[in-house]
N, C-alpha and C positions, 0 to 999 in steps of 0.2 A: 321494572324498567319500562315495560309497555305502558303502564299507567302514567309514568312520568312523561313519556313521549306524547301521550294523548293530551295531558294537561298543557304541555308546551304548545301543541298544535292549536288547541282552542284559544289559548292566550294570544297567539299571533293573529288568529282570525279576527277575534273581537277587538284587538288593539288597533286594527286597521279601519274600523268602522267610523270612528269619530276622531277629529283632530285632537292632538294632545299639545296644549299650549307649552311653549318654551318660556319659562319664567326668567331666564338669564338673558342671553343675547338674541336679539331679533334683527335680521337684516332689513334693509329698506325694501318695500314691495316694488313691483315692477309691472309694466304693461301699458299699452296705449289706452287713452281715455275711451271708455265705452267698449272695451274688449273683454268679454266674459269667457273665462275658462270653464268648460264643462267636463267633469270627471265622472266617467261611468264605464261599465263594460261595453264592448263593441256591440253586443247583442241588444242592449238597451238603446244605444245611440242610433243604430241602423234600422230600428224597428219603430213601432207605434209610439214608444216613449220619446224617441228623438223627434218624431213628427210633432208630438204635443209640445215639446220644448220650443221648437222652431215656430210653431203656430202661436204660442202664448208668451213665453219669455222673450222670444225673438220677434214679437209682433211689431206691426208698423206704427210709427209715430203719426198721430193726427196733426194736420196743419202744415204738412210739407207737400210741395207740388208733385213730387215723385215718391214712390214707395221706398222708405228707408226704415230699418229696424232700430229699436232702442239700443241693441247691442250687436256687435259682431261676435257670433258664437264660435269658439275654437274648442274642439274636442280632443281630450287625451284619455287613453285607457287607464283604468284605476292602477294597474301595475306600473305605469310610467309616472305616476304622480309622486315625485320625490325630488330631493335636491333643489335646484334652482327653479324647477317647474312649480314648486309649492309657493314661490314668492309672488305669484300673480296677485294683484290687488283685490279682485273680485272673483270668487270661485263658487261654482255650483256643483255639488257632488250628489249623484243619484245612486242609491243602493237599496237592495232588498233587506227587509228586517221584519221582525214580528210586530213591531209597533209602527203605526202610521203617524208621521209627524214631520214638521219642518223646523229645524233648529238652526240658530245662527251662532257663529263663533267669531269673536273679535280678536284679531291679531294672533292667530295660533302659530303661524309660521313666519310671518313678516309683519311690518308695520308701515303705514296703515293697511289693514286687510279685513275683509269680511268673507267668511266661508259659510255658505248656506248648504245644509244637508237635508235632502228629501229622502225619507225612508218610508217603506211600506212593504207588506208581505208579497205583493205580486204586481205585475205591470199595470193591470187595470186600476189598482189603488194608487199607484204612483201617478198615473195619468190624471186621476181625479184630483190628487193633491196639486199637481202642476196647474190644472185649470182653476181650482178654487183659490190658490194662493199666489197666482201670477202677479196680480197688482201689488200685493205686499212685497213680494220678492223684487220686482222691478223697482219699486219705491226705495227699498233698502239699499240696493246696489247703486241707484242713481244718487242717493244722498252721499255715498262714499265718493262717487266720481265728481260731484259738485265740489266737495271739500278739497279733493286732489287738484281740480282745475283752479280753485281759488288759491291754493298753495303755490302753484306754478305762476299764476298771474302776479302774486305778491312779490316775486323776485325782482320785478321792475315796474313800479307803480307810477302812474301819472299823478302829478300834484293837483288834487281836485278841490283845493280851497275855494276857488271861485264858484264852484257849484254849491259848495256848502253855504257860502255867504248868500247866494241867490235863492236857494231852495231849502236850506235848513236840513240837509241830509249828509250823511257820510256815505261814500261810495268808492269802491276799489276797482280800478281797471288798469290795464297795461299802458305803459308809455308808448306803445305802438299806435295808440289812438290819439286823436286830436280833437279839439273843440271846433266844429265847423260853423256853428252859430250860437250866439248867447245873447239873451236879453232878459228883462225882468220876468221871473217865474218860468223861464224856458231855456233849455240847453239841448243842443244837438251834438252828440259825440260820434265820431266816425273813424273807422279804420279801413284804409284802401287795401284791396287785394289785387292780384294780378289782372283780373278782368271784372272786378266788381267792388263791393264794399259791404262792411258790417256797420250798422247804424243803431244808435240808441237815442231815443227822445225822452226828455225828462221835463215834466211841467205839472203845474198844480191847477186844480179847479175847485170851486166852492163845493162844500160837502152837501150831499143830497141823500134822502132816504128812498128806498125802492121797495115795492111790494113783493117782487119776485125776481128771479135771475133773468127772466126774459126782458123785463123793463130795464134792468141794469145793463144787460148786453146791448140793448138798443141804444142806450145812452152812451156807452163806450164807443160803439161804432160811429155814431153821429159826431161825437167829440173828436175822435181821431181823424175822421175825414175833414172836419172843419180846421183842425190844427194843421194837418198835412197840406191842405189847400193854401193856407196862409204862409207856411214856413218851409215847405219842402218842394222846391221847384223841379219841374221835369226838364228834359233835354231841350225842349223848345218853349218859347214864350207862350204862356197860357196852359201848358201841361202841368198836371199835378198828380200826386199819389192819392188813390182812393181804395176803399175796400172792394175786393172781388165779390160781386153780388151772387155769382153762380155757385159759390162755395159756402157751405153752412158753417158759421163760426161755432167753436166749442168753448163753453164757459163753465167755470165752477169756482166755488169759494174755498180758500185755503188759509193757512196761518203762516206768517213770515215776519221775523224780527219783532215779535210781540204785537203785530197788527193783523187784522183781518184783511185779506187780499182777494180781490175778484180777478181771476185770471181768464184771459180770452186768447184763443189761437185761431188764426185763419190766414187768408192770402190777401196780398195787396196787388195793385196793378197801376200802370199809367196808361190811360186811354190814348190810342194812336201811336204810342211809342214802343210797343211790343216789349215792355218792361214789366216784370212781375216777380213775386217771391213770397216767402212766408213771413209772418210777423207773430210775435207773442207780446201781449199787453198785460202788465200787472198794475192793478189799481189798488193802492194802499189806502185804506180808510183811516185817515189820520185824525182821530177824534180829539187828540190833545191840541192840535192846531186848527181844528174845524175846517178841514180841507180833504180833498182827494188828491193824492200824489200819484201821478201816472208815470210809469217807466215802461217804455215800449221798445223792443228790439225788432229790427227788420233787416232782411238780408237781400242783397242783389248779387247773384252769382250764377249767371247764365251758363248752362251746360255743365254745372258742377253739382255734386251732392251738397246738401245744406244742413244735414243733421248736426254736424260738429260746430258749424257756425252759429246756429240757433242755440246750441248748448252753451257755447261761450258767452253769448249775450245773456242767457238766463243765469249763468254763473255770476256775471257782473250785477245783474238786477238783484240776485239773492244776497249780495254783499251789502245792500242798502240798509242803513239804520236811520231811524227818524229821530230828530232832536226832540 
């Protein structure tokens, strides 16, 4: 009898370590965009492990005028992680284990859902994994959130046929947006907010080759400043949007929609008008059409947080497919 009780005890302990997928019914996942549920013991959350999570997984996004993290971290103790709490769309579980690893589980309790489990024998090893795998973990969770945001946007889409005919692209954005300006090879899409606006510029340029990222970045900044001066007026005659020179842009190459994309993040401003904000610029290298397709989102939202606005614009840009 004692042996049977011991076997049952060990079965219960180890069955809690990893998610067990439900192959039958899975409820819809829940949670606000970019809200990450962290599951761990209170001793881990309140100590150095929690500090490492907040410093790495909850790190600040580059290219915003104020400090804002990638995710809002919400902690629940392991014992509370059951029932509806398990339906959170993105979950990070921290636990001690003999094996050091980061594992990902797709839709174990709800759909869509990603549960990442960080396991290691002790706190120092857990902290090491958090530090070494933070970029991978952030990227994995953000990809889920981009898809979820696209799903929500698709419920009420703007008819973008005019953009397709001008620029040869498919793009999906909400009917809450409007076309502020449109001409050959250029579109300005805008959504007004309570005290500002979300903006998306789409235009094409002749294709060019660059020796390195530095020269590519310089080209992008000069091009956006030139286009902005011509097409985006300031509040007074003669005012125009330009790149904030005191803030160093961040650029890197990535892949999107089957194309190489040069991505740049920085700040914009309007001289003399006390207007500024963040922008993100995606330059699609469209070799099939011998051009560079620029999609740039910029936000004007004084005295407001801007992470979710930029995230929305990036979601729209990531919906682009080239003809």
